[in-house]
LUMMARRO-63449 format. One record per residue (C-alpha): x, y, z negated; residue number from 1. Coordinates in steps of 0.25 Angstrom, whole numbers, plus 2048, in hexadecimal, padded with zeros to 3 digits. Each point is the difference from the previous one (the first is absolute). Example, Ala and Ser with C-alpha at 12.3 -4.5 7.8 and 13.67 -1.06 7.14 Angstrom:
# LUMMARRO-63449
+-----+-----+-----+-----+
|   x |   y |   z | num |
+-----+-----+-----+-----+
| 831 | 7EE | 7E1 |   1 |
| 806 | 80E | 802 |   2 |
+-----+-----+-----+-----+
END
This chain:
# LUMMARRO-63449
+-----+-----+-----+-----+
|   x |   y |   z | num |
+-----+-----+-----+-----+
| 800 | 800 | 7FF |   1 |
| 807 | 80D | 806 |   2 |
| 802 | 809 | 7F4 |   3 |
| 800 | 80C | 807 |   4 |
| 7F3 | 80A | 7FE |   5 |
| 7FF | 808 | 80F |   6 |
| 7FD | 7F9 | 80B |   7 |
| 802 | 7FF | 80C |   8 |
| 7F9 | 803 | 810 |   9 |
| 807 | 7FB | 80C |  10 |
| 7FA | 803 | 80F |  11 |
| 7FF | 7F4 | 808 |  12 |
| 806 | 801 | 80D |  13 |
| 809 | 7F7 | 80B |  14 |
| 80A | 7FF | 7F4 |  15 |
| 7F8 | 7FA | 7F9 |  16 |
| 7F7 | 7F6 | 806 |  17 |
| 808 | 7F5 | 7FD |  18 |
| 7F9 | 7F7 | 7F6 |  19 |
| 80E | 7FA | 7F9 |  20 |
| 805 | 80E | 801 |  21 |
| 7F4 | 805 | 7F8 |  22 |
| 800 | 7F6 | 7F5 |  23 |
| 80C | 806 | 7FE |  24 |
| 7FB | 80E | 7FE |  25 |
| 7F6 | 7FB | 7F7 |  26 |
| 809 | 7F9 | 7F7 |  27 |
| 808 | 80B | 801 |  28 |
| 7F5 | 809 | 7FA |  29 |
| 7F7 | 803 | 80C |  30 |
| 7F2 | 804 | 7F8 |  31 |
| 7F8 | 806 | 80A |  32 |
| 800 | 7FF | 810 |  33 |
| 7FD | 80A | 808 |  34 |
| 7F9 | 7FE | 80E |  35 |
| 802 | 80D | 809 |  36 |
| 7F4 | 802 | 809 |  37 |
| 807 | 809 | 809 |  38 |
| 807 | 7F6 | 805 |  39 |
| 7FD | 7F4 | 806 |  40 |
| 7F3 | 7F8 | 803 |  41 |
| 7F3 | 7FB | 7F8 |  42 |
| 805 | 7F1 | 801 |  43 |
| 80F | 803 | 7FC |  44 |
| 7FA | 807 | 7F2 |  45 |
| 7F8 | 7F6 | 7FF |  46 |
| 80B | 7F4 | 803 |  47 |
| 80A | 807 | 7F7 |  48 |
| 7F3 | 800 | 7F5 |  49 |
| 7FF | 7F3 | 801 |  50 |
| 810 | 7FF | 7FF |  51 |
| 802 | 806 | 7F4 |  52 |
| 7F4 | 7F9 | 7F8 |  53 |
| 807 | 7F2 | 804 |  54 |
| 80F | 806 | 7FC |  55 |
| 7FA | 805 | 7F2 |  56 |
| 7FA | 7F3 | 7FC |  57 |
| 80E | 7F8 | 806 |  58 |
| 806 | 80B | 7F5 |  59 |
| 7F5 | 7FE | 7F4 |  60 |
| 7FC | 80D | 800 |  61 |
| 7F5 | 809 | 806 |  62 |
| 806 | 80C | 808 |  63 |
| 7F5 | 80A | 804 |  64 |
| 7FD | 805 | 80E |  65 |
| 7FE | 80F | 803 |  66 |
| 7FC | 804 | 80F |  67 |
| 805 | 80E | 803 |  68 |
| 7F6 | 807 | 809 |  69 |
| 806 | 808 | 80D |  70 |
| 7F5 | 80A | 7FE |  71 |
| 800 | 80D | 80A |  72 |
| 80B | 800 | 80B |  73 |
| 803 | 80F | 800 |  74 |
| 80B | 7FD | 80C |  75 |
| 807 | 806 | 80C |  76 |
| 7FC | 7F6 | 80D |  77 |
| 80B | 7F9 | 808 |  78 |
| 80C | 804 | 809 |  79 |
| 804 | 7FA | 80F |  80 |
| 80C | 7FE | 7FB |  81 |
| 7FC | 7FC | 7F0 |  82 |
| 807 | 80B | 7FA |  83 |
| 803 | 80E | 803 |  84 |
| 80C | 809 | 7FB |  85 |
| 7F9 | 80E | 7FA |  86 |
| 80C | 80D | 7FE |  87 |
| 7FD | 80B | 7F7 |  88 |
| 7FB | 80C | 807 |  89 |
| 7F9 | 7F8 | 80B |  90 |
| 7F1 | 800 | 805 |  91 |
| 7F7 | 7F3 | 7FD |  92 |
| 7F0 | 7FF | 804 |  93 |
| 7F7 | 7F4 | 7F5 |  94 |
| 7F7 | 7FE | 80A |  95 |
| 7F2 | 7FA | 7FB |  96 |
| 7FB | 7FF | 80E |  97 |
| 80C | 7FA | 806 |  98 |
| 7FF | 7F0 | 806 |  99 |
| 80D | 7FF | 808 | 100 |
| 80C | 7FD | 7F7 | 101 |
| 808 | 80A | 7FA | 102 |
| 80D | 806 | 805 | 103 |
| 80B | 80B | 7FB | 104 |
| 7F4 | 80B | 800 | 105 |
| 7F5 | 7F9 | 7FB | 106 |
| 7FB | 7F4 | 7F9 | 107 |
| 7F1 | 7FC | 7FD | 108 |
| 7FA | 7FE | 7F3 | 109 |
| 7F8 | 7F4 | 7FA | 110 |
| 7FA | 80B | 7F6 | 111 |
| 7F5 | 807 | 809 | 112 |
| 7FD | 80A | 7F5 | 113 |
| 80C | 806 | 7FF | 114 |
| 800 | 80D | 809 | 115 |
| 7F3 | 804 | 7F8 | 116 |
| 807 | 7FF | 7F2 | 117 |
| 80D | 809 | 803 | 118 |
| 800 | 80E | 802 | 119 |
| 80E | 80A | 805 | 120 |
| 80A | 7FF | 7F5 | 121 |
| 7FD | 7F1 | 7FB | 122 |
| 80C | 7F9 | 7FF | 123 |
| 7FE | 7EF | 805 | 124 |
| 80A | 7F6 | 7FA | 125 |
| 803 | 7F3 | 809 | 126 |
| 806 | 7F3 | 7FD | 127 |
| 800 | 802 | 7F2 | 128 |
| 804 | 80E | 7FF | 129 |
| 80E | 7FD | 809 | 130 |
| 7FB | 80A | 80A | 131 |
| 7F8 | 80C | 7FC | 132 |
| 7F9 | 80A | 80B | 133 |
| 7F8 | 80D | 800 | 134 |
| 7F3 | 801 | 807 | 135 |
| 800 | 80D | 808 | 136 |
| 7F2 | 7FE | 806 | 137 |
| 7F4 | 7F8 | 802 | 138 |
| 7F9 | 7FF | 80D | 139 |
| 7F6 | 7F5 | 804 | 140 |
| 805 | 7F4 | 7FB | 141 |
| 80E | 805 | 802 | 142 |
| 809 | 805 | 7F1 | 143 |
| 80B | 808 | 806 | 144 |
| 80D | 7FE | 7F8 | 145 |
| 80E | 804 | 7FD | 146 |
| 80B | 7F6 | 7FC | 147 |
| 806 | 806 | 7F1 | 148 |
| 806 | 7F2 | 7FD | 149 |
| 804 | 7F5 | 80D | 150 |
| 803 | 7F4 | 800 | 151 |
| 7FC | 7F2 | 807 | 152 |
| 7EF | 7FE | 801 | 153 |
| 7FB | 7F2 | 804 | 154 |
| 7F3 | 7FB | 801 | 155 |
| 7F5 | 800 | 7F8 | 156 |
| 809 | 806 | 7F6 | 157 |
| 7F6 | 808 | 7F4 | 158 |
| 7FC | 810 | 7FF | 159 |
| 7FF | 805 | 7F2 | 160 |
| 7FC | 80F | 7FD | 161 |
| 809 | 808 | 7F6 | 162 |
| 7F6 | 803 | 7F6 | 163 |
| 7F6 | 7F6 | 805 | 164 |
| 7F2 | 804 | 806 | 165 |
| 7FF | 7F4 | 80A | 166 |
| 7F1 | 7FB | 7FF | 167 |
| 801 | 7F2 | 805 | 168 |
| 7F9 | 7F5 | 7F7 | 169 |
| 804 | 7F5 | 7F8 | 170 |
| 7F9 | 7F5 | 805 | 171 |
| 800 | 7FD | 80E | 172 |
| 7FA | 7F8 | 80A | 173 |
| 80C | 7F7 | 7FE | 174 |
| 7FF | 800 | 7F3 | 175 |
| 7F5 | 7FC | 7FC | 176 |
| 803 | 7F5 | 80A | 177 |
| 80D | 7FC | 7F7 | 178 |
| 7F7 | 800 | 7F4 | 179 |
| 7F6 | 7F5 | 804 | 180 |
| 810 | 7F9 | 805 | 181 |
| 806 | 802 | 7F2 | 182 |
| 7F2 | 7FB | 7F9 | 183 |
| 801 | 7F2 | 809 | 184 |
| 80B | 7FC | 7F7 | 185 |
| 7FD | 808 | 7F3 | 186 |
| 809 | 80A | 7FF | 187 |
| 804 | 806 | 7F2 | 188 |
| 802 | 80D | 802 | 189 |
| 7FD | 80A | 80C | 190 |
| 808 | 80C | 802 | 191 |
| 7F9 | 80C | 807 | 192 |
| 809 | 80A | 809 | 193 |
| 7FE | 80D | 7FE | 194 |
| 7F5 | 804 | 7F9 | 195 |
| 7FC | 80E | 7FC | 196 |
| 7F4 | 7FD | 7F4 | 197 |
| 7F9 | 7F6 | 7FA | 198 |
| 7F4 | 7FF | 80A | 199 |
| 80C | 7F8 | 807 | 200 |
| 803 | 7F7 | 7F6 | 201 |
| 7F1 | 7FD | 7FD | 202 |
| 7FD | 7FE | 80D | 203 |
| 80D | 7F6 | 804 | 204 |
| 7FD | 7F8 | 7F2 | 205 |
| 7F0 | 7FF | 807 | 206 |
| 806 | 7FB | 80C | 207 |
| 809 | 7F6 | 7F7 | 208 |
| 7F4 | 7FC | 7F9 | 209 |
| 7F6 | 7FD | 80A | 210 |
| 80B | 7F8 | 808 | 211 |
| 803 | 7F6 | 7F5 | 212 |
| 7F4 | 7FE | 7FA | 213 |
| 7FE | 7F3 | 808 | 214 |
| 80D | 7FC | 7F7 | 215 |
| 7FB | 807 | 7F3 | 216 |
| 80C | 808 | 800 | 217 |
| 805 | 80F | 7FD | 218 |
| 80D | 804 | 803 | 219 |
| 806 | 80B | 7F9 | 220 |
| 801 | 80E | 807 | 221 |
| 80F | 807 | 802 | 222 |
| 7FE | 80E | 802 | 223 |
| 80D | 804 | 807 | 224 |
| 803 | 80F | 7FF | 225 |
| 808 | 806 | 80C | 226 |
| 7F6 | 80C | 804 | 227 |
| 802 | 80F | 7FB | 228 |
| 7F1 | 800 | 7FF | 229 |
| 800 | 7F5 | 7F6 | 230 |
| 80A | 808 | 7F4 | 231 |
| 7F5 | 808 | 7FB | 232 |
| 7F5 | 7F2 | 801 | 233 |
| 80B | 7FA | 7FA | 234 |
| 7F7 | 7FB | 7F3 | 235 |
| 7F2 | 7FE | 809 | 236 |
| 806 | 7F5 | 80A | 237 |
| 808 | 7FB | 7F1 | 238 |
| 7F2 | 7FD | 7FB | 239 |
| 7FB | 7FC | 80C | 240 |
| 80B | 7F5 | 802 | 241 |
| 807 | 7F5 | 7F9 | 242 |
| 80F | 807 | 801 | 243 |
| 806 | 808 | 80A | 244 |
| 80D | 7FF | 807 | 245 |
| 80B | 80C | 800 | 246 |
| 800 | 7FD | 810 | 247 |
| 80E | 80A | 801 | 248 |
| 804 | 800 | 80E | 249 |
| 7F1 | 808 | 807 | 250 |
| 7FF | 806 | 7F1 | 251 |
| 80E | 807 | 801 | 252 |
| 7FD | 805 | 80E | 253 |
| 7F4 | 807 | 7FE | 254 |
| 804 | 806 | 7F1 | 255 |
| 80E | 800 | 801 | 256 |
| 80A | 7F7 | 7FC | 257 |
| 805 | 80A | 7F3 | 258 |
| 7F1 | 7FD | 7FB | 259 |
| 7FF | 7F2 | 800 | 260 |
| 809 | 7FB | 7F3 | 261 |
| 7F8 | 809 | 7F6 | 262 |
| 7F2 | 7FC | 809 | 263 |
| 804 | 7F0 | 7FD | 264 |
| 803 | 801 | 7F4 | 265 |
| 7F3 | 808 | 7FC | 266 |
| 7F9 | 7F7 | 809 | 267 |
| 805 | 7F3 | 7F7 | 268 |
| 7FD | 807 | 7F4 | 269 |
| 7F0 | 804 | 803 | 270 |
| 801 | 7F2 | 806 | 271 |
| 803 | 7FA | 7F2 | 272 |
| 7F7 | 807 | 7F7 | 273 |
| 7F5 | 7FD | 809 | 274 |
| 800 | 7F2 | 800 | 275 |
| 806 | 7FD | 80E | 276 |
| 80B | 7FA | 809 | 277 |
| 80A | 807 | 805 | 278 |
| 80A | 7FB | 80B | 279 |
| 80C | 80A | 805 | 280 |
| 802 | 7FE | 80E | 281 |
| 80A | 803 | 80D | 282 |
| 810 | 800 | 802 | 283 |
| 801 | 7FB | 7F1 | 284 |
| 80A | 7F7 | 806 | 285 |
| 803 | 806 | 80E | 286 |
| 80F | 7FC | 802 | 287 |
| 7FE | 7F3 | 7FF | 288 |
| 7FA | 7FF | 80D | 289 |
| 80D | 7FE | 804 | 290 |
| 809 | 7FE | 7F5 | 291 |
| 802 | 7F6 | 7F8 | 292 |
| 800 | 809 | 7F3 | 293 |
| 7F8 | 80C | 7FC | 294 |
| 804 | 80F | 7FF | 295 |
| 803 | 806 | 7F2 | 296 |
| 7F5 | 809 | 803 | 297 |
| 7F6 | 7F5 | 803 | 298 |
| 804 | 7FA | 7F1 | 299 |
| 7FB | 80D | 7FA | 300 |
| 7F4 | 801 | 808 | 301 |
| 7FC | 7F3 | 7FB | 302 |
| 804 | 801 | 7F1 | 303 |
| 7FB | 80E | 801 | 304 |
| 7F2 | 7FA | 805 | 305 |
| 7FF | 7F4 | 7F6 | 306 |
| 805 | 809 | 7F5 | 307 |
| 7F3 | 80B | 800 | 308 |
| 7F8 | 7F3 | 800 | 309 |
| 7FD | 7FC | 810 | 310 |
| 7F7 | 7F2 | 7FE | 311 |
| 809 | 7FC | 80E | 312 |
| 80B | 806 | 809 | 313 |
| 7FC | 7FB | 810 | 314 |
| 80B | 7FB | 809 | 315 |
| 7FB | 804 | 810 | 316 |
| 809 | 7FD | 80D | 317 |
| 809 | 7FC | 7F6 | 318 |
| 7FA | 7F1 | 7FF | 319 |
| 7F7 | 803 | 80C | 320 |
| 80B | 801 | 80B | 321 |
| 80D | 802 | 7F8 | 322 |
| 80B | 7F7 | 800 | 323 |
| 802 | 7FC | 7F1 | 324 |
| 7F1 | 7FF | 7FD | 325 |
| 804 | 7F3 | 7F4 | 326 |
| 80B | 80C | 7FD | 327 |
| 7F7 | 80C | 7FD | 328 |
| 7F9 | 7F9 | 7F7 | 329 |
| 808 | 7FA | 7F7 | 330 |
| 808 | 80E | 7FC | 331 |
| 7F4 | 807 | 7FF | 332 |
| 7FC | 7F5 | 7F5 | 333 |
| 80D | 803 | 7FA | 334 |
| 7FE | 80F | 802 | 335 |
| 7F2 | 7FF | 7F9 | 336 |
| 805 | 7F5 | 7F5 | 337 |
| 80D | 809 | 7FC | 338 |
| 7F7 | 80E | 7FE | 339 |
| 7F5 | 7F9 | 7F9 | 340 |
| 80A | 7FC | 7F5 | 341 |
| 807 | 80D | 7FE | 342 |
| 7F3 | 806 | 7FE | 343 |
| 7F9 | 806 | 7F2 | 344 |
| 7F2 | 7FF | 7FF | 345 |
| 7F7 | 808 | 7F6 | 346 |
| 7F5 | 7FA | 7FE | 347 |
| 7FA | 806 | 7F5 | 348 |
| 800 | 80E | 80B | 349 |
| 7F8 | 7F9 | 808 | 350 |
| 7F4 | 7FC | 7F5 | 351 |
| 802 | 810 | 7FA | 352 |
| 7F3 | 809 | 800 | 353 |
| 7F7 | 7F4 | 809 | 354 |
| 7F3 | 7FA | 7FD | 355 |
| 7FC | 7F1 | 806 | 356 |
| 7F0 | 800 | 801 | 357 |
| 801 | 7F2 | 805 | 358 |
| 802 | 7F4 | 7F7 | 359 |
| 807 | 7F8 | 80A | 360 |
| 809 | 80C | 803 | 361 |
| 803 | 802 | 7F0 | 362 |
| 802 | 7F1 | 7FE | 363 |
| 80C | 802 | 80D | 364 |
| 807 | 80C | 7F9 | 365 |
| 7FF | 7F9 | 7F2 | 366 |
| 809 | 7F3 | 806 | 367 |
| 80A | 809 | 806 | 368 |
| 802 | 809 | 7F4 | 369 |
| 803 | 7F3 | 7F7 | 370 |
| 807 | 7F9 | 809 | 371 |
| 809 | 80A | 801 | 372 |
| 802 | 802 | 7F1 | 373 |
| 800 | 7F1 | 7FC | 374 |
| 808 | 7FD | 80C | 375 |
| 7FA | 7F8 | 806 | 376 |
| 805 | 7F6 | 80D | 377 |
| 7F4 | 801 | 807 | 378 |
| 7F3 | 807 | 801 | 379 |
| 7F4 | 7F5 | 805 | 380 |
| 7F5 | 807 | 809 | 381 |
| 7F5 | 7F7 | 804 | 382 |
| 7F8 | 807 | 80B | 383 |
| 7F4 | 7FE | 809 | 384 |
| 801 | 80A | 807 | 385 |
| 810 | 807 | 7FC | 386 |
| 7FB | 80D | 7FA | 387 |
| 806 | 7FC | 7F3 | 388 |
| 80E | 7FE | 805 | 389 |
| 7FE | 80D | 809 | 390 |
| 7FF | 809 | 7F4 | 391 |
| 80A | 7F8 | 7F8 | 392 |
| 80A | 803 | 80D | 393 |
| 7FF | 80D | 7FF | 394 |
| 807 | 802 | 7F6 | 395 |
| 80E | 7FD | 800 | 396 |
| 806 | 7F7 | 7F6 | 397 |
| 80A | 7F6 | 802 | 398 |
| 7F7 | 7F1 | 7FB | 399 |
| 7FB | 7FA | 80C | 400 |
| 7F3 | 7FE | 803 | 401 |
| 7F8 | 7F2 | 804 | 402 |
| 7F5 | 801 | 805 | 403 |
| 7F9 | 7F3 | 801 | 404 |
| 7F3 | 800 | 809 | 405 |
| 7F8 | 7F4 | 805 | 406 |
| 7FD | 807 | 80C | 407 |
| 80A | 802 | 80C | 408 |
| 7FE | 80E | 805 | 409 |
| 801 | 807 | 7F2 | 410 |
| 80C | 7F9 | 800 | 411 |
| 805 | 804 | 80E | 412 |
| 7FC | 810 | 7FF | 413 |
| 806 | 7FF | 7F1 | 414 |
| 80E | 7FC | 809 | 415 |
| 802 | 810 | 802 | 416 |
| 7FD | 804 | 7F0 | 417 |
| 80E | 805 | 7FB | 418 |
| 804 | 7F6 | 7F5 | 419 |
| 7F5 | 7F5 | 802 | 420 |
| 804 | 7F2 | 804 | 421 |
| 7F4 | 7FA | 805 | 422 |
| 7FC | 7F1 | 7FB | 423 |
| 7F5 | 7F8 | 805 | 424 |
| 7FB | 7F5 | 7F8 | 425 |
| 7F1 | 7FA | 7FF | 426 |
| 7FC | 805 | 7F3 | 427 |
| 7F6 | 7FB | 7F9 | 428 |
| 7F2 | 806 | 7FC | 429 |
| 807 | 7F9 | 7F1 | 430 |
| 807 | 80B | 7FA | 431 |
| 80A | 7F7 | 7F8 | 432 |
| 802 | 7F7 | 80A | 433 |
| 803 | 80E | 80A | 434 |
| 809 | 807 | 7F5 | 435 |
| 807 | 7F1 | 7FE | 436 |
| 803 | 7FE | 810 | 437 |
| 806 | 80F | 7FF | 438 |
| 80A | 7FD | 7F5 | 439 |
| 803 | 7F4 | 808 | 440 |
| 802 | 808 | 80C | 441 |
| 809 | 80A | 7F9 | 442 |
| 809 | 7F4 | 7F9 | 443 |
| 801 | 7F6 | 80E | 444 |
| 805 | 80D | 807 | 445 |
| 80A | 803 | 7F5 | 446 |
| 7FA | 80E | 7FC | 447 |
| 7FF | 7FE | 7F1 | 448 |
| 804 | 7F4 | 7F6 | 449 |
| 7FF | 7FE | 7F4 | 450 |
| 7FF | 80C | 7F5 | 451 |
| 7FD | 809 | 80C | 452 |
| 7F4 | 80A | 7FE | 453 |
| 7F7 | 803 | 80C | 454 |
| 7F4 | 808 | 802 | 455 |
| 7F4 | 7FB | 807 | 456 |
| 7F3 | 807 | 803 | 457 |
| 7F5 | 7FA | 805 | 458 |
| 7EF | 800 | 801 | 459 |
| 7F5 | 7FA | 7F9 | 460 |
| 7F8 | 7F8 | 808 | 461 |
| 80A | 7FD | 807 | 462 |
| 800 | 804 | 80F | 463 |
| 7F7 | 80D | 801 | 464 |
| 808 | 80B | 808 | 465 |
| 801 | 80C | 7F8 | 466 |
| 7FE | 7F8 | 7F2 | 467 |
| 80D | 801 | 7F9 | 468 |
| 7FD | 801 | 7F1 | 469 |
| 80C | 7F9 | 7F8 | 470 |
| 80E | 801 | 7FF | 471 |
| 806 | 7F3 | 7F6 | 472 |
| 811 | 801 | 7FC | 473 |
| 806 | 7F1 | 801 | 474 |
| 80D | 7FA | 7FC | 475 |
| 804 | 7F4 | 808 | 476 |
| 801 | 7F4 | 7F8 | 477 |
+-----+-----+-----+-----+
END
């Protein structure tokens, strides 16, 4: 069992689609796999999802699947030669009506609404901000611009407007098809790209629940925070979601690189305060796409996200198309583990001035407080929905939380919660039998031995969601 609290999300792709390699990656520490619906066909994702479930069975633990929707394609069209080289000072036209392939003077647009949404003086950033152009004027379907910062512009590169303001809906027709695909294999989480407000997330949740109704499944909803407009609406988006992803790529292009680190810290803090999960993503180990070791700056970046309290750190191209997918996971797991060991937790500060109105939440907090002060070896949360384990995991504590559930879907969902080790135990409805099963499990795994103290929370009667009403302290005989 891993001693690491922070979870690792790895994106699957051509570099990580071999079952033997995937098994090694799971053993090295991957907790959640991300299927990126911006690439590949529906069948590719279905096949990968089945492979993930099969390999996880071999490894003997559940790995969650996150389906990441593409969202709106705010992109340029294609070029006759695949790319052009833009020089500073040159004129360049973005033409929504153009049907022929692009050249050095102009290119078509996937995003037809652009001419209506920009005006003279606006700054547009292409290809993740590597190319900067300013709008001179808009004429009909054409946006006439001057290149400020030049570079190579290739097919279908993204367009952002500095400061935000493009109105593309968060859910496209393709996303709706992809939701049906993701629910056909019961993805545990669905990540929504570019949500602007709570309504976007509520609509996505509704679509997912309808598509998954036949399977009796409800996925967790993750809002990717990557638009300038999402920042003032952060709390409402968070409350409409099960978690957020700090998607630093597009966000940095819209709000500026320098603003992102403070926003990241704010988002992690806000998510934890509101009992939501948070994933930190984008370029965490970027140099390991081509190099076998990370840069010192990348090590600091991952460690700082861990020290801030992120639930998970995410790998994108590093594991999807990089040369060293396994090595990257091993390095990342090690950075997380060392960062956690050096952190000083102030549990009391978390509780001061807080009131708990719910019995189950009060029990969860009592378990944390008692385990911390007694030096318990483990906290065991017997949970139907995963809520008790989630509440406990919002407080940074060095006592590991073992969440025992009789539901596979709950076990998978908890794979993303920081410091939670989800275990499937087919607990009976008899409380004493279930408590004995839990202790035997801890002993067999070598987590506790004779004389050790552990805390256990459960509900009476057993198996009632939200019914946690008992805290028991046990000493192993």
